[in-house]
C-alpha positions, 0 to 999 in steps of 0.5 A: 508436541509429538509428530511435529518438527520444530521450525529451524531457527532463523528461517523466515516463514511465508507471510500469512494471508489474511482475509481478502488475501492481504499479507500479514507483515510486521510493522516496520519502517523502510523499503524492505517491509514494503517489498516483503508485502508486495512479494506476498501479494497473491496472484495478479495483485502482486503485479499491481503492487509492483506497479504502484510501488514503482510509480510512487517511487518515480513520481515522489523520489524522496518517498518514505515507506513503512508497513502499518496494520498489514498495509504499505504506507508512503509519505514524506519525512516530517510531513506525514503519510499520503497514500496506502494500499491494501488487498481485498478479495476482488481488488486492491484498495488505494487510499489517498489519505488526503484525497478530498484535496485532490483534483479531480478527487479519487472516485470512492468516498471513505468514512475517514474524513479527508480520505478517498479511494481508488480500486484496482480490479484484476483486468483493469489497465492502470492509467499511470498518468492519472495515478501519477497526478494524484500521487504528485498532488497527494505528496505535496499536501500535508499528510496523516500523522496517525502513527 
């Protein structure tokens, strides 16, 4: 098209932010796509993503990572996924995919059987002790094998 210059080959574009500011990151396995997602999380949500990722790694040293459906997933090899999170307009939604097995259960119900949510808002102070307990419990349960 006239007036438009083509993108240089090999340049990676800044991820598109979908509704609620959720980064659009291609489906891929490993830490790199999760770190790309976290880097693209807007504003205060970026710090929440960094905190969650670090807490999950400390709590579950053998954690496996992937991005599916523009969402970071965390799991155990051969056992399935136990946690995911997603940016929404006013909060970061943490999904415990086997959350109904956790004690105490995360506070927010889901339409997905077995899943429970925990929402993190901008001014929330993360209770890392409680989150680590949920993460540890979730990682010790059979995970979702949804993909």
